[in-house]
Each structure stands twice: as structure tokens, then as C-alpha cells.
C-alpha positions in Angstrom: 38.3 96.0 43.1 37.1 93.1 45.3 37.9 93.1 49.0 38.3 89.6 50.4 38.7 88.8 54.1 40.7 85.6 54.4 42.7 83.6 56.9 46.3 83.0 55.9 45.8 79.2 56.1 43.4 79.5 53.1 45.8 81.3 50.8 47.1 79.4 47.8 50.9 79.0 47.3 51.1 82.0 45.0 49.3 84.3 47.4 51.2 83.0 50.4 54.5 83.8 48.7 53.2 87.2 47.8 52.2 87.9 51.4 55.6 86.9 52.7 57.3 89.1 50.0 55.1 92.0 51.0 56.1 91.7 54.7 59.7 90.1 54.6 60.5 91.5 58.1 57.0 90.9 59.5 54.3 93.5 59.9 54.1 96.4 62.2 51.4 98.6 63.8 51.3 100.8 60.7 50.5 97.8 58.5 47.5 96.7 60.5 44.0 97.6 59.4 41.3 97.4 62.1 37.5 97.2 61.4 34.3 95.6 62.6 32.8 92.8 60.4 29.0 92.5 59.7 28.6 90.6 63.0 30.1 93.5 64.9 33.3 91.5 65.7 36.6 93.5 65.8 39.0 92.3 63.1 42.6 93.1 62.5 44.2 92.3 59.1 47.1 93.2 56.8 46.6 94.1 53.2 47.7 91.9 50.3 47.0 93.6 46.9 46.8 91.8 43.6 45.8 93.0 40.2 42.2 92.1 40.7 41.6 92.0 44.5 42.5 93.4 47.8 42.9 90.6 50.3 42.6 91.4 54.0 44.5 88.7 55.7 43.3 88.2 59.3 46.0 88.6 61.9 46.6 85.8 64.4 49.5 84.5 66.3 49.9 81.8 63.7 50.2 84.5 60.9 53.3 85.9 62.5 54.7 82.4 62.9 53.8 81.6 59.3 55.6 84.7 57.9 58.7 84.1 60.1 59.0 80.4 59.1 57.8 80.5 55.4 61.2 80.3 53.8 62.4 77.6 56.2 59.3 75.5 55.3 59.8 76.2 51.6 63.4 75.0 51.7 62.4 71.8 53.5 59.8 71.0 50.9 62.4 71.5 48.1 64.9 69.2 49.9 62.1 66.5 50.2 61.0 66.9 46.6 
């Protein structure tokens, strides 16, 4: 299985929806994976598993905001469409 380190801003709509469904109440300390990348930088991420890949979605302040507001933004887009 491929492991892909990715920022939540680069997820397509299907993966973004799957991420939010995986963490509907946000993520906690038990969900966080910590590791060093090839440059020796400390990274924290949450897992997002699909049939063919394991995405490690980098944690940032904007990730928490994204998960918390995903459904609000989705409803706004439906109303505009």
C-alpha cells in the first residue's frame, strides 16, 4: 500500500469528504501520528485510508478549521449551485 504525505488543501473533493467522515468530531491525540521526514523535520499527521493508499494528512491549524467547517461550506456551495 502506498503512503502519501499530503496537505489537506491538496485533497480532491472525494478524499476531503472521506477525511471529514473519518473524523466527524475532529481528531484527538490518539489519532495523531508523529514522525520525522527525510529532511529531519518533525511532522504530525492523521491517517486517511483508501483501498489503494494510506494518506497521511499533515496537521495544521487550518486542518482543524477545515474539518469543523466542511459541512457549512458544502451547504453554502449547494445553495449557490
